[in-house]
N, C-alpha and C positions, 0 to 999 in steps of 0.2 A: 793305800799308803805308797808314797813315792820312794824313789831310790835314795839310799843313804850315801852321803859323801863326807869326807873329812878335809878340813882346811886348817892350815897353820897361819896365824896372824901375828904381826908385830905392829904395835900402835905407838905413835909419838905425838907429843903435844901436851895438853893439860890432862894427863891420864893417871897420875898418881896423886893420892891425897884428896880425891874427889869422889870416892865411892865407885870407881870403875869396876873393880873386881866383884863387888857386891851386886852391882847392877847387872853385870854379865851373868853372874850366878843365878840371879832371880829370873832373867830372861831365858836362860838355858832351861830352867825348870818349866817356865811357862810354855816354851816351844818344843819341849821334849828332846832337847839336845844333850849330848854327853861330851866329855872332854875335861879341859882344865884351863885356868887362867892364873898368871903370876906376874908380880912386879919384877923388873930387872934393875940391876945396880946403876945402869946408865940413864934411868928415868923413864924408860919405855915399859910397855906391858906386852907380854907375849901370851898367846892362847892357842889351843887346838880345840876345834869345835867339830863335832860329828852329828849329823842329822840330815833331814831333808833339806835340799837347797833353799826352798822357800822359807823354811824355819831359820836357817842361818842368815838369810837376807833380812828377815824381820828383826833378828837380834842386832844386826849391824845398823839398820835404820834407826832403831831405838837408841843405840849408843851415839850415833851421829847427831841425833836430835835432843839429847839430854842437855839440860841447861847448865850443868856444872862441868861436864866433860867437853873438851875441845880437841878433837882428833885432827892433827895437822898433816900427818902422813900415816899411811897404812900399807904394809907389804902383805901379800897373800901368796900362799903356795898350796898346791894340791898334795894331799898325803894319803897313804894307804889306810883303809879302815882298820880300826881296832875292834875285832869281832866280839870280844867278851866284855867290853866296857859297858857299864850300867848306869853311871852317874856323872855329874859335872862337879868338879871340885875347885876350890881356891887353894893355890899353893903359896907358901911363904917365900 
């Protein structure tokens, strides 16, 4: 098992009303990542994802190649691990 990391993301583009949060939730389950994803009032989506770097990369690749989602801009920041986090959730 690789080293876990945690990253914060902000996504802009066609990211609301296209199943973005559901897709990210599904991908997090598939790649054993924890964290959360939520829509923002300004039309963007923010997320924090914790897992192996390769898993986070696979999640991002799938989001960028989804036929309904169109990510025009993405900001990323490194975050400290949340040690007791056990699941990935969709926030309202």
